[in-house]
N, C-alpha and C positions, 0 to 999 in steps of 0.2 A: 800576330793580327792581321785579319784580311785588308781588303781595302775597303774603305770609309768613304763615302759619300752623301753629302745632301742635296735634295732636288727642292726646288720652290719654284710653284704656280701660283700664277695669278688668274684669277679669271675676270671675265668683262666686266663686276661690279665692285672689282677690287678685292675681294676677299684670296685672302694668301693661305696656302697650304703649302707646309714645310714637311719633309719625306725623308727621314734619315735611315742609310742603310748601312751595315758593318759597326754596330756599335750594340753593345750588350749593356744591359741595366741601365740607372738613368743617367750614364753618359749624354746620353742622346738629350736630355735636360739641358745639363753643363754647355754644351758645347754650343745650342742654339739660342741659351739665355740673351746674349746681347742682341740677336736679330729677333728674338721674339720682344724684347724691350722696345726697338726701334721701331718697330711694326705698329705696336699700340697693345691692346687688349689682345687676351687668348680668349676667345668664345667657345673651343672646341677643343678636346685631344684625345686622341686612340694613340694605341702600343700596338706594334707590329708583334711577335713571339720573339723576338729579338731582346725585348725588351725586359723579358719573363726570366732570360737565360741568365746566369750567374757571371759575371764580369771577372778575368782574371789579371790582375795588374802584372806590368812586367816586372818588377820587383819581385813577386811571390815568383813566377817563375826562373828567374836569376836563382832565386836561393835554392828550389828543388834540384837544378840541373849542378848546384857545385857539389850537393852529396855524395 
């Protein structure tokens, strides 16, 4: 798995933008859940191309390499 990165930007009005890189599928929502809950309600959400890619778990990759 490549490098994972979360970028958080706060504008002058206090609006927060969270951008996640290196995470596929709904994993980005899972890893930012606590942060989103601490900041308040989510008013908008958009997804990059990585969201729509299939996530391969390490466990699956392990099983394949043992064959």
